[in-house]
Steps between C-alpha positions, in 0.01 A plus 500: 500500500263575796694814581521625145132536442420742784806703388363523149161606626660757725716639218196513268296674763784757563538561129128558468490732788790701357327522166183626662689748732680647194164570330331672791465883511373644841396844591636562856380820689701678774471821704818718474534780766697817477506760774575789253230390257288806392129466582402508130696175443331303771313200356682513164588165348834428353541188278842351514634278219844366444702230330282403209788351296363258240171425658186572281174457695284438181485666163630857524541457877120512528472302822753723670346820371149403601610425851672836518192677367283325747715637788411858393839647601576867544868453395694217351865442585709261298818422685729359230574187297209560249702259270784248531845604384489251199165631365512694182135562415376799702173587320289277712643653819455857366134406420448371851644815664271716281196295616612543869540883444138512383392376846705745712811708506788250455855520621777268388862450594772270376592176663826298457378342183439835326844621599651171357330579166529882459434511132146373557469699822582834334269436210216393721553778738460762229186330367342471835567864578344590169176327608489670838655239724716652768845340447711596812871458452664639810237770472238668714142606430235656716147371526245750621137440599277777635791704631676214658832369337730206516849448351548182290858394416606221278847340501699351218759328696839420348546145406782454744245475776330201327801297353859514409633547144545128481139434604613368837335635821771478743617783717248756349530856642239606754280786391514790754292804562785716364485304172126582478566860568751513216246330268184678616596809701393549860122475580306767688438343840195718549320343216379146431764327282418181296772298348475244216803279504524161333670308778382503861824365643654837598187607690720645785661732240171619366378567864822689585478701181151617595243288313173494686355228269702275267365275235701205365494155351799311368519201745199310342371427847810280564417279206385212729296605811538271811233490764580706801826598345432695188708544184788265430731668256576852357628576148835563659511120588458581880283269706223645704492862393358736750252678285286297257131568544272743677567812714799568712610785721809653635538781761774755439583835646297634209196303604330182384570379147279235345569263215247326273649195316295312244588140400466613139348335185750289320765233551474145636349477856362243743238566775547856389220622258566808288358820633331826434553708823261762608611747768238722647666812642411605864630770737 
């Protein structure tokens, strides 16, 4: 009996901590450097969101929206999984994206949950495009400020890179730079190329393809974050995924490529508060 009471207290404390952790929303600020960044983009703030799933953050997402508004972004990137695959009501998500678009130009790509529910994805994509949200489905757009321009690409990766047809995740194919070239075309290496891609796992492929800056989510910060170690688990059921939170970089023959990964907004998590990620661009 003497051993049970401390265990009960510990379990209650852990449960309470998990509950509080799942209700937290933090704004985390980073500096993101790019050698090819035009001078006119220096100091611009990109607000990165991802993996909202079924999380609400108050009536009409007011808590989330107010935090985004307070950050005063110049651009908003939503890196996929705006909804969960089993959700059917898209109007609240459409309303949220419209509100975000009122703050700054907003760019949106599909994640694996969108490609698992393409009927909703197609309808939502059409409505979002009508409201002025930039929906990038293996497409490229150009953003220009004061004579300086950057290219922004958005992937819609085939579902086979996330799961097998039976929903298992064993022996998934590895995304390559050639795969990206088939989806997106070849980037101009003389210009600054920004890539939005839901999963950060194939960062080496993004770098080899020619992405100077990549923005991603998907891994939910590793679900549980362990001190001094980081994220515990990826959606592919792999332990200790390499890219789960923050800024990473790789050097290739094309130069230094950097990756910004947000822990995202939704799903269960421990020691891993939901995040609005702000990246200030620097030369």
